[in-house]
N, C-alpha and C positions, 0 to 999 in steps of 0.2 A: 165534386168541389164543395168541402165543407163549407158550413154556415160560419161566417166571420165577420159579425156585424159592427161597425164601426163604434168605437166606444167613446170617441170624439170626432165633433163633426162642425165645420163651418156651412154658414148659409150664405148663397149668394141672391140677391133680389136684381132681376132684369125689370126695371120700373117703366120703359115706355115702349122700347123696340122702335122698328121703322114702317110696321105692318099696317093695314088699312082697319085698324080697331077702334079709332077714335069716334067712329060714327056708330060704333055697336055699344060703348060704354063711356059716359061724360067724365068717369073716374080715372081715364088713361091720362098722365099729364102730357102738356105740348109746351108750352113757355119754359125758357130755363128756369125760373122759379119754381113754379109748379113740378119741374122734374126733381129740381134742388131738394125741394121740400120732401117730394117721395122719397127720395134717398135717405134724407134725415129722419123720418118718421119709420122707413124699414131698418135703418139702424138702431134707433131706439128700442124696435121690436125683437131685435134680436140677430139681424144682418151684419155680418162680418163685412161684405163687399157688395158694392152697387154696381150693377152693370150699365152702363150709359150708352144709350143714342140719345140724339137732338131731333128736333122736328122743328119745322118753319112755324113760327108762332101765328101766322095767318090761316095757311092752308092745313097745317097740322101733320103735313107729309114729312118723311124721314129727309133730312138734310145732312151735310158735311160741314157746316159751318163752323170755323174753329171759334169764333166770336160768341157762339151760342153754348159749346162746350164751356169758354171762359165763363159765361154767365152761371152757368151750373156749378162750376168749381167756384165761383165767388160765393155763391149762397151756401154752400155747403161749409166753407171756410169759416163764413162769419157766424155760423151756428154755434161751433165749437164741437161740433158733435164728431166723435172719431169714427170713421168708415173709409175701407179702402176703396180707391177709385178703379174700375176697371172700364176703359174704355172700347168701344167696337171699332175694329180694324176692318170690317166687312163691308162698309160704304165706298161706293166708287168702282166695284167689281159688277155692276148689273148691264148685261148686254141683252137689249131687246131685238131679235133677229127678225126679219122680214117675213112675209107669208110662205107657206112650204115651196111654191116655185119661183119665189124670188126672194131668199134667205138674206142675200145681202145687196146693197149695204145695210148696216143695222138702223133701225127707226131712231135717229137722231134724238127727238125730244123725249124718248122713252128709254134712253141709255145714258147710264152714268158710268163711263170706264173711264179710269185716270191711271197715271203712272204710281209706282209703288212708294215714291216719297209723297206723294200727295194723299195718298190713302192714311199715312201716318203723320200727317202735318200738324192734326190737333192733337196727338201725343208728344210730339217734338216740341211744340208751344207749351204744352201744360204739365208734362212729364207726370201722368197717372202712375200709379204702382203698377199696374197689368194693363194690357193690350190684347184682344182677340186676335187671333188670324184664323180664318176658315179653310181648313186644310182640304181642298178640293173645289172642282166646280160639280154644281148640281142645276138640274131643271127645276125652276120654281113657279110653281101654281100650274094651271091647265093651260096656259097660253104658250107665249114664245121667249119668256124671260128667261136668261141663264145667270147663274151667279157663277162669275168667273175667277178662278184662283189657279193659276198654273203653278207647277214647283219652281221656275224660274222667278215670279211674282212673289211667291212666299218665301223664298231663299232672301230676297232683296228687304222684303219687310221685316221679318226674322233678324237679319242683319242690323237693320237701322234700328229696332227696338233694342237689341243686344248693346249696340251702342251707346243708347241711352239710358242705360241701367233700368229698362222696363222690361218685367217679367210676360213672356206671351202667355195667353191662355188659348191652347190649340183647339177649336172646335170641331168636333168629328161628327159629321152628317151621314156617312154610310163606311161599310167595313173597308173599303179601299183606301178612305180618307186616313184610315190607321196606319195603312201601310207607309202612307205617304208621310204620315207623321213621323213614324221611326226612320224613314229616310232623312227626314229633317234634322233629326236629332244625330244621325250617323255623320251627315255634313258639318256638323260642328257648329252651327248656327243658334241652338236652342240648348241653353245650360240647364243643370241640374239645379233645382228639382224641377222636372217636366209636369207641369201642369194642363189637364187635359178636361174638356166638357164634352160629354156624351150628348148629343142633340137627338132625342128619339121622336119619330113620329112626324118628320117633317115631309112634307110629301114634296118629291119624291125620292126621299133618303130613306135610311133604315127605318122599318116599321118597328112601333115600340110594344111589340110582343116579347113574351119572356126568352124564347128561342134566341130572337134576333140580339135582345140584349146580352144574354151570356156567351153569343159569339164574339162581342166585342169585350166582354169582361174576361173571358178566356185568355183571349190574345194581347189582352194589355200588359205591358211591362210591369213587374210586381213592386218596382220602385217610382212608378208615375203616381202622382197625386190625381184622383180625378173627382168630377162631380157628374151628374146625369139629371136630364129633368124629360119629360114629355111636354105636348102642348094639350090644350083645352082639358078635358074632364081627368084626363090621366096625369096630369101635373102633381097633384098631390098625392095620389099612390107611388109615384114615382120619387116622391121623397122617402116614402120607408124603402121602396126597393133599391134605391142607391147606397142607402146606410146598411141594409141586410148584406150587400155586396161589398161593403167596405169603403164606401165613397162619400161624397157630400151632396148637398143639397141645392138646387136651383129653383126659385119659385118667381114670380112676379106677373105684371100685367102684360110685358112682353109677350108671355107664350099662353096666359089662360086669363080669361076676364071673370070667372066665376067662382065664387067661395063654396056653393053648395046649390042646389038646384033652386032656379028663380032669385037666387041672391047675389046681386054681383060684388065683386070683391074690390078691396083696395091693397096696393102693396102691402101696407101695414096689417092688414088683417090675414094676407097669404102668408107673411111671415111668421104672424103669430101662431098659425095651424101648422106651419112645417116646424115650429119649435116645440108644440105641444106633441106632434109626432116623434120629434127626436126624444124628447122626453119620457114618453111611452116606454120605450126601451133602454132608458136609462143611461142615453147616450150625454154627454157633456156638451154644451154650445160653445165654440171657442169664439173669444172677442178679437178685434181687430189685431192687436198686438200680438197675441199670441199665434194668428194666423201669418202675420209679417215674419214671424221666427220662422215659422214652419215652411213658408215659400220663399225665404231670403229675399224679402222685398225690401225696396228703397225707399223710406218714406222721405217726402219734400217736403213736408209741412205739418 
């Protein structure tokens, strides 16, 4: 495969996620105001897209509260800063099964499984320009948590987003997810241009080694637009690797808490470092309006 680095690149900042990171860094935003401010700072630093989860303001745990998403949107709109909002569609697909000899029924208080319409209720209410769908199921962590995304659930979510004029971002966690994504496109529920996020290094998904990354790249349809990231220490190296493969960048505190050894990051500093990495190979950073044109997004405000 010839080296075809991106001449133009857009940056997505995943500002908070839903994982148990708040106890490891006080810089992970929790409240709608903090999440909104993090997205604003990331945009000012060069991110065209802010990938948004919300958290319970008291416990700090991930939640699906539509009113919390509304608070984030209100904060960003009030700032006057232009940034493309990308809501997660991953919440509501978590099943905690029981112990090995009694896996069913699932453990109710640790399970968050809802229907496809409820999983995109926040997108329907607030109309972001992009909403993610996780293209496949995955064992999550070392215990009994399963992230559940069946083909029929994904079809229904994609159809609902399509009817709302919201661009799905297909999150790929393993090689089989790519096959499923191709099938969804073939079903006619996802329109061109197809937008993909390659999520590397998530246990127990595809590892972030070069051979695994190239297995995805070599099987990705040439007309699909993709970004790629890894978690932890490999997040910033993947900024360069994604560009060298012709893709775009994702950084942010959802995936990595550190700017360098011993120095906790903020979303702003991670975006600034990604900008510097892109500029080091003479890639031009695309702004929000240029990305809207590239992805054929519908701006609502």
